[in-house]
C-alpha positions as a Markdown table, in Angstrom:
| # | Residue | x | y | z |
|---|---|---|---|---|
| 1 | Met | 69.2 | -56.5 | -11.8 |
| 2 | Asp | 71.3 | -55.7 | -8.7 |
| 3 | Glu | 74.6 | -57.6 | -8.4 |
| 4 | His | 77.1 | -57.8 | -5.5 |
| 5 | His | 80.6 | -56.4 | -6.2 |
| 6 | Asn | 83.6 | -56.3 | -3.9 |
| 7 | Gln | 86.5 | -53.9 | -4.1 |
| 8 | Leu | 89.0 | -56.5 | -4.9 |
| 9 | Val | 87.1 | -57.4 | -8.1 |
| 10 | Val | 86.5 | -53.8 | -8.9 |
| 11 | Ser | 90.2 | -52.9 | -8.4 |
| 12 | Glu | 91.3 | -55.8 | -10.6 |
| 13 | His | 88.9 | -54.6 | -13.3 |
| 14 | Gln | 90.3 | -51.1 | -13.0 |
| 15 | Leu | 93.9 | -52.3 | -13.3 |
| 16 | Asp | 93.1 | -54.5 | -16.3 |
| 17 | Arg | 91.4 | -51.6 | -18.0 |
| 18 | Ala | 94.3 | -49.3 | -17.1 |
| 19 | Ile | 96.7 | -51.7 | -18.8 |
| 20 | Gln | 94.5 | -51.9 | -21.9 |
| 21 | Leu | 94.2 | -48.1 | -22.1 |
| 22 | Phe | 98.0 | -47.7 | -21.7 |
| 23 | Leu | 99.1 | -50.4 | -24.1 |
| 24 | Asp | 96.4 | -50.5 | -26.7 |
| 25 | Glu | 95.0 | -46.9 | -26.8 |
| 26 | Glu | 97.9 | -44.9 | -25.5 |
| 27 | Asp | 95.5 | -43.1 | -23.2 |
| 28 | Tyr | 98.0 | -42.3 | -20.5 |
| 29 | Tyr | 95.8 | -39.9 | -18.5 |
| 30 | Ser | 92.9 | -42.3 | -18.0 |
| 31 | Ser | 95.2 | -45.3 | -17.5 |
| 32 | Gly | 97.1 | -43.4 | -14.8 |
| 33 | Thr | 93.9 | -42.4 | -13.0 |
| 34 | Leu | 92.5 | -46.0 | -13.1 |
| 35 | Ala | 95.7 | -47.6 | -12.1 |
| 36 | Gly | 96.0 | -45.1 | -9.2 |
| 37 | Ala | 92.5 | -45.9 | -8.0 |
| 38 | Ala | 93.2 | -49.6 | -8.2 |
| 39 | Glu | 96.5 | -49.2 | -6.3 |
| 40 | Glu | 94.8 | -47.3 | -3.5 |
| 41 | Ile | 92.1 | -50.0 | -3.0 |
| 42 | Leu | 94.6 | -52.9 | -3.3 |
| 43 | Gly | 97.0 | -51.2 | -0.9 |
| 44 | His | 94.3 | -50.8 | 1.7 |
| 45 | Leu | 93.2 | -54.4 | 1.2 |
| 46 | Leu | 96.8 | -55.6 | 1.7 |
| 47 | Leu | 97.1 | -53.6 | 4.9 |
| 48 | Lys | 93.8 | -55.0 | 6.2 |
| 49 | Ala | 95.1 | -58.5 | 5.5 |
| 50 | Gly | 98.3 | -57.7 | 7.5 |
| 51 | Arg | 100.5 | -57.5 | 4.3 |
| 52 | Glu | 102.8 | -54.6 | 3.2 |
| 53 | His | 101.4 | -52.0 | 0.8 |
| 54 | Ala | 103.5 | -51.7 | -2.4 |
| 55 | Leu | 103.9 | -48.0 | -1.8 |
| 56 | Asp | 105.4 | -48.6 | 1.7 |
| 57 | Asn | 107.8 | -51.2 | 0.1 |
| 58 | Ala | 108.9 | -48.7 | -2.5 |
| 59 | Ile | 109.4 | -45.9 | 0.1 |
| 60 | Ser | 111.6 | -48.3 | 2.2 |
| 61 | Ser | 113.7 | -49.1 | -0.9 |
| 62 | Val | 114.2 | -45.4 | -1.8 |
| 63 | Leu | 115.1 | -44.6 | 1.8 |
| 64 | Lys | 117.9 | -47.2 | 1.6 |
| 65 | Met | 119.3 | -45.6 | -1.6 |
| 66 | Leu | 119.2 | -41.9 | -0.7 |
| 67 | Ser | 121.1 | -39.9 | 1.9 |
| 68 | Ala | 119.2 | -37.7 | 4.3 |
| 69 | Thr | 120.3 | -34.6 | 2.3 |
| 70 | Glu | 118.9 | -36.1 | -0.9 |
| 71 | Val | 115.6 | -36.9 | 0.8 |
| 72 | Asp | 115.4 | -33.4 | 2.2 |
| 73 | Ala | 115.9 | -32.0 | -1.3 |
| 74 | Leu | 112.7 | -33.8 | -2.5 |
| 75 | Ser | 110.3 | -31.4 | -0.9 |
| 76 | Asp | 110.1 | -27.8 | 0.2 |
| 77 | Lys | 107.9 | -28.8 | 3.2 |
| 78 | Pro | 110.3 | -28.9 | 6.1 |
| 79 | Thr | 107.8 | -30.5 | 8.5 |
| 80 | Arg | 107.2 | -33.5 | 6.1 |
| 81 | Ser | 108.8 | -36.7 | 7.3 |
| 82 | Ala | 111.3 | -38.5 | 5.0 |
| 83 | Arg | 108.7 | -41.2 | 4.2 |
| 84 | Gly | 106.2 | -38.4 | 3.4 |
| 85 | Arg | 108.6 | -36.6 | 1.1 |
| 86 | Ile | 109.2 | -39.8 | -0.9 |
| 87 | Ser | 105.5 | -40.6 | -0.9 |
| 88 | Asp | 104.8 | -37.1 | -2.3 |
| 89 | Val | 107.3 | -37.7 | -5.2 |
| 90 | Leu | 106.0 | -41.2 | -5.9 |
| 91 | Asn | 102.4 | -40.1 | -5.9 |
| 92 | Phe | 102.8 | -36.7 | -7.7 |
| 93 | Tyr | 101.6 | -37.6 | -11.2 |
| 94 | Arg | 98.7 | -39.8 | -9.9 |
| 95 | Asn | 97.5 | -37.0 | -7.6 |
| 96 | Trp | 98.0 | -34.3 | -10.3 |
| 97 | Leu | 95.7 | -36.3 | -12.6 |
| 98 | Lys | 92.9 | -36.5 | -10.0 |
| 99 | His | 93.0 | -33.2 | -8.0 |
| 100 | Cys | 92.3 | -29.7 | -9.2 |
| 101 | Arg | 95.2 | -27.3 | -8.7 |
| 102 | His | 94.7 | -23.7 | -9.7 |
| 103 | Asn | 96.9 | -22.6 | -12.6 |
| 104 | Ser | 98.4 | -26.1 | -12.8 |
| 105 | Ala | 100.1 | -27.2 | -15.9 |
| 106 | Leu | 102.6 | -30.0 | -16.2 |
| 107 | Leu | 105.3 | -30.4 | -18.8 |
| 108 | Thr | 106.0 | -34.1 | -18.9 |
| 109 | Asp | 106.0 | -37.2 | -21.1 |
| 110 | Ala | 102.7 | -38.7 | -19.9 |
| 111 | Lys | 103.8 | -42.2 | -20.8 |
| 112 | Leu | 107.1 | -42.0 | -18.9 |
| 113 | Ser | 105.3 | -40.5 | -15.9 |
| 114 | Leu | 103.4 | -43.7 | -15.4 |
| 115 | Ile | 106.3 | -46.1 | -15.7 |
């Protein structure tokens, strides 16, 4: 039977499941992917409602803490804006989990990468 679903409900389910996978099953890869998907949907819903996206808030906070030189050191892409460089760093693990990169291996503590 067909049911109606909206993205708020779906993203809440994704986030709840991500938390369960992280805490109960120690499945850091799946929890990171699900949490990232939920964050993307919830961020767009916040913007649509005229509210601030959590990522934008985090970027603004980091910009207040770092000097221009420190922000520049975050990326080797000279054309990238300061906000873009910080966004790249904050989203690195989430994007690494969901996008194919040739010869890409990552040495990290998966649990700490999600915190």
